[in-house]
C-alpha positions in Angstrom: -2.9 -33.9 -18.6 -2.7 -31.6 -21.8 -1.4 -28.1 -21.8 -4.7 -26.8 -21.4 -5.6 -28.5 -18.7 -1.9 -27.7 -16.6 -3.3 -23.9 -17.2 -6.5 -24.3 -15.9 -5.2 -26.3 -13.3 -2.7 -23.3 -12.5 -5.0 -20.6 -12.3 -7.4 -22.6 -10.1 -5.1 -22.9 -7.6 -4.1 -19.4 -7.7 -7.5 -18.1 -7.3 -7.7 -21.1 -4.3 -4.5 -19.3 -2.6 -5.7 -15.7 -2.9 -9.2 -17.0 -1.1 -6.9 -18.5 1.1 -4.4 -15.6 2.1 -8.0 -13.3 2.6 -9.2 -16.1 5.1 -6.0 -16.1 7.1 -5.3 -12.4 7.2 -8.6 -12.0 8.5 -8.9 -15.2 11.1 -5.2 -16.3 12.3 -2.3 -15.0 14.1 0.3 -14.0 11.5 2.0 -10.8 12.8 5.7 -11.5 13.3 6.5 -12.7 17.4 9.3 -11.0 18.5 9.7 -7.9 16.3 8.0 -5.1 16.4 7.6 -2.1 14.0 10.1 0.4 15.2 7.7 3.4 15.7 6.8 2.8 19.3 11.1 3.5 20.3 10.5 7.1 18.9 8.5 9.9 20.6 7.8 13.7 19.7 8.3 16.1 21.7 5.5 18.0 23.0 5.4 21.5 22.0 3.1 23.3 24.7 2.7 26.9 22.1 2.3 25.8 18.4 1.2 29.0 17.2 -1.4 27.7 14.9 -4.8 27.3 13.7 -6.0 23.4 13.8 -7.9 23.3 11.1 -5.5 25.3 9.1 -3.3 22.0 9.2 -2.4 20.8 5.5 -1.9 16.9 4.8 -2.8 17.1 1.3 0.3 16.2 -1.2 1.2 15.3 -4.9 1.8 12.2 -5.9 2.5 10.4 -9.4 0.8 13.3 -10.7 -2.2 13.5 -8.9 -3.0 15.6 -5.5 -4.2 13.7 -2.4 -6.3 14.9 0.5 -3.7 12.9 2.7 0.0 11.0 2.1 -1.5 7.7 2.5 -1.9 4.9 0.9 -4.1 1.7 0.9 -1.3 -1.0 0.6 -1.3 -3.8 -1.9 -3.2 -6.3 -0.4 -5.4 -8.7 -2.8 -7.0 -9.5 -6.3 -8.5 -12.7 -8.4 -11.2 -13.6 -6.7 -14.9 -12.5 -6.3 -14.5 -11.8 -2.6 -11.0 -10.0 -3.4 -12.5 -7.8 -5.9 -15.5 -6.9 -3.7 -13.0 -6.0 -1.2 -10.6 -3.9 -3.6 -13.8 -1.9 -5.4 -14.8 -0.8 -1.2 -11.3 0.2 -0.6 -11.5 2.3 -3.8 -14.3 4.1 -2.6 -13.2 4.8 0.4 -9.7 5.8 -1.3 -11.2 8.4 -3.4 -13.6 9.7 -0.8 -10.9 10.5 1.4 -8.0 11.6 -1.1 -5.8 8.4 -0.4 -3.8 6.3 -3.3 -4.6 3.0 -3.6 -2.0 -0.6 -4.4 -3.8 -3.6 -5.8 -3.0 -7.1 -4.4 -0.7 -9.3 -7.4 -2.1 -9.4 -10.8 -0.3 -12.3 -11.7 -3.6 -14.2 -11.4 -5.5 -11.7 -14.0 -2.5 -11.8 -16.8 -2.6 -15.0 -16.5 -6.7 -15.4 -16.9 -8.3 -12.4 -18.5 -11.3 -13.5 -16.4 -10.2 -11.9 -13.4 -9.1 -8.9 -14.6 -12.4 -7.8 -12.8 -11.1 -7.9 -9.3 -8.8 -5.4 -9.8 -10.9 -2.7 -11.7 -11.3 0.3 -9.5 -10.4 3.1 -11.1 -14.4 3.7 -11.7 -14.8 3.5 -7.8 -11.8 5.7 -7.7 -11.7 8.3 -10.8 -9.0 10.6 -9.4 -6.4 9.0 -6.8 -3.6 7.1 -7.7 -4.0 3.6 -8.5 -0.9 1.2 -8.6 -0.9 -2.2 -10.5 1.4 -5.1 -8.8 3.1 -7.8 -10.2 5.3 -10.5 -8.2 9.4 -9.7 -9.3 10.5 -13.2 -9.3 7.8 -13.7 -12.2 9.9 -11.9 -14.9 11.9 -15.4 -14.2 9.1 -17.5 -14.6 7.9 -16.2 -18.1 6.8 -12.5 -17.9 7.8 -10.1 -19.4 7.6 -6.0 -19.9 4.4 -6.9 -22.0 2.9 -8.4 -18.9 3.6 -5.5 -16.8 2.2 -3.5 -19.3 -1.2 -5.4 -19.3 -1.0 -4.7 -16.0 -0.4 -1.5 -16.0 -3.6 -0.8 -18.7 -5.9 -3.6 -17.0 -5.5 -1.1 -13.6 -5.9 1.8 -15.7 -3.0 2.6 -13.4 -0.5 5.9 -12.7 2.4 3.2 -11.8 3.3 0.0 -11.1 5.0 -1.2 -8.4 7.2 -4.6 -8.3 6.7 -6.8 -4.9 9.8 -9.0 -3.6 8.5 -11.3 -1.2 11.5 -14.2 -1.6 10.6 -15.2 2.2 7.0 -16.3 1.5 7.9 -17.8 -1.6 10.0 -20.4 0.5 7.3 -21.1 2.6 4.5 -20.9 0.0 3.3 -24.9 -1.2 3.8 -23.1 -4.9 6.6 -21.0 -4.5 8.8 -19.1 -6.7 12.4 -19.3 -5.8 14.7 -18.3 -8.4 15.4 -15.0 -8.1 18.8 -14.7 -9.6 19.0 -11.5 -12.4 16.5 -10.1 -11.2 18.1 -6.9 -10.9 18.8 -6.3 -14.8 15.0 -7.8 -14.9 13.7 -4.9 -12.7 16.4 -2.3 -14.8 14.2 -3.5 -18.2 11.0 -3.2 -16.9 11.9 0.1 -16.0 13.0 1.5 -18.9 10.0 0.0 -21.0 6.9 1.0 -19.0 5.8 4.3 -19.6 4.5 5.0 -15.8 7.0 4.7 -12.8 7.9 1.8 -11.8 8.8 1.1 -7.9 9.4 -1.4 -5.8 8.3 -3.1 -2.6 8.5 -5.9 0.1 6.0 -7.6 2.0 6.7 -7.5 5.1 10.5 -8.0 5.8 12.5 -4.8 4.9 14.4 -3.3 2.3 18.2 -2.1 3.2 20.0 0.7 2.2 22.2 -1.4 -0.1 19.5 -2.8 -2.1 17.4 0.4 -2.5 20.5 2.1 -3.7 20.8 -0.5 -6.3 17.1 -0.6 -7.1 17.1 3.4 -7.7 20.7 2.9 -9.8 18.3 0.5 -11.8 15.9 2.6 -12.3 12.6 2.1 -9.8 11.0 5.2 -9.2 10.1 5.0 -5.5 11.1 2.3 -2.7 8.5 0.7 -0.3 10.3 -0.3 2.6 7.5 -2.8 3.7 9.1 -3.5 6.9 8.6 -6.0 10.0 6.1 -5.2 12.6 3.2 -5.8 10.4 1.8 -9.1 8.8 4.8 -11.8 8.4 3.9 -13.7 5.3 6.1 -16.5 6.5 3.2 -17.2 9.7 0.1 -16.6 7.2 2.3 -19.5 4.7 2.5 -21.8 7.5 -1.4 -22.4 7.7 -1.1 -23.8 3.8 2.3 -26.0 4.0 3.3 -28.8 5.2 3.9 -29.5 8.4 7.9 -29.2 8.2 7.6 -26.1 7.0 5.2 -25.1 9.5 7.4 -25.7 12.2 10.1 -24.2 10.5 8.0 -20.7 9.9 8.4 -20.5 13.6 12.4 -19.7 13.3 11.1 -16.9 11.2 8.6 -15.5 13.2 10.9 -12.0 13.8 12.4 -12.2 11.2 13.3 -8.6 8.7 14.0 -5.1 9.3 12.0 -2.9 11.2 10.1 -1.0 8.8 10.9 2.5 11.6 15.0 1.1 11.2 14.4 0.3 7.5 13.0 3.5 6.7 15.7 5.4 8.7 18.4 3.6 6.9 17.6 4.1 3.2 16.6 7.5 4.3 20.1 8.0 5.9 22.1 6.6 2.8 19.5 8.1 -0.1 18.4 11.7 1.0 16.4 12.2 -2.4 14.7 8.7 -2.8 11.0 8.9 -3.1 10.3 6.2 -0.1 6.9 5.0 1.2 6.6 3.5 4.9 4.2 0.4 5.5 4.2 -2.5 7.7 2.8 -2.3 10.5 1.3 0.9 10.1 -1.1 1.0 13.1 -2.6 5.0 13.0 -1.8 8.3 12.3 0.9 9.2 15.0 2.5 6.1 13.4 2.4 7.5 9.9 3.1 11.1 11.4 6.5 9.6 13.3 7.5 7.6 9.6 7.0 11.1 7.7 9.4 13.1 10.3 11.8 9.9 9.7 12.2 10.4 6.1 9.1 8.9 4.2 6.5 11.0 1.7 3.3 8.2 1.8 2.3 5.7 4.6 0.8 2.7 3.8 -1.6 1.1 5.5 -2.5 -2.7 5.0 -4.0 -5.3 7.3 -5.0 -2.7 9.5 -8.0 -2.3 7.4 -8.8 -5.5 5.7 -11.6 -6.1 8.3 -13.9 -3.2 7.8 -13.1 -4.1 4.2 -14.3 -7.4 4.2 -17.8 -6.6 5.9 -20.5 -8.0 4.5 -22.7 -5.0 3.5 -21.2 -3.0 1.1 -22.1 0.4 2.2 -21.4 -0.8 5.7 -17.9 -1.9 4.2 -17.5 1.6 2.7 -18.8 3.9 5.4 -16.9 2.1 8.3 -13.7 2.5 5.8 -14.4 6.1 5.1 -14.6 6.7 8.8 -11.3 5.1 9.6 -9.8 7.1 6.9 -10.8 10.0 8.5 -9.2 9.2 12.1 -6.1 8.3 10.8 -5.9 11.7 8.9 -7.2 13.2 12.6 -4.5 11.6 14.3 -2.0 12.7 11.8 -3.3 16.2 11.7 -3.6 16.4 15.9 0.2 14.8 16.7 1.2 18.0 13.8 -0.3 20.3 15.6 1.2 18.9 19.2 4.3 19.7 18.0 3.6 22.9 15.7 4.1 21.5 12.4 1.4 22.6 9.9 2.6 21.4 6.5 4.1 17.9 5.7 7.4 19.5 4.7 8.0 21.1 8.2 6.8 17.8 9.6 9.8 16.0 7.7 12.0 18.6 8.8 11.4 18.5 12.4 13.8 18.4 15.5 11.0 17.3 17.7 11.9 13.7 17.2 14.0 11.0 19.1 14.6 7.8 19.8 14.0 6.6 23.6 17.0 4.1 23.0 19.3 6.8 22.6 
């Protein structure tokens, strides 16, 4: 087989994988079993006299040089196929309407094949909100360099790049890349080379304080802890792998650091760090708890996918916009319930406690 044939086969495999991931996340049970985000262990202490007017509660914020109507991010999900492109454009339209940032799925497929770039091209739909390009950090050990990272940023007209860490997924993925040696220095080089901020995120198993500290020292601008409690990518990949690895994946169904735990640990060690909380976010009350525990931005992923994958474009965008609006309403209501009129007051509240002590 020629090099061109090998390259074509590899690109086809990558696109096929992206389509399978969408189908599996939509139709299979892929949440981790026996692990939750940890947010249910926290409760707000109700303030019966908030001394606020509900309409005055302000949840706007600024990130990556842009003003957002709410401290929310569409977490990186997909790209690389026509269906994925439709999903990204619908999410982008809703994000623009409701003032959310939006992250793209891994852009590796488009770096390898320019013909797939359109599935990541959403700036037209989201002209005023932050857009975050995305590549797997491990690809820096498999031929990708700072130039490829910059290509991803330019391709998406992005305000930042996030490098995702997915070591456990790569182990269970049939096509997985599992050489994670020396990645920190390669991440450091990318941070120094790119003209936009570079962040790092997990994909659902969490980032601990030691790792976050090393990443920030290397020049990373923000950390998305992306903890356990939502989609488990070992559970996604088990539907695509060998019978042996499918059985083995069950042993890792409860693997990872719960989102709330990762958030608390990183914030406690690194009080000045810019932190995104994602991983199993369900509603605005989860987001309120995350901000009270130290997050600046809250990311929502799989909970949005069903609406984004609806057949009718206009209906899909409307459904997503209503979902975005409801999540913002839930956040503002939680803030009203504790007497916090701004996000700063929410992040500084003492009206949250761990029921476990």
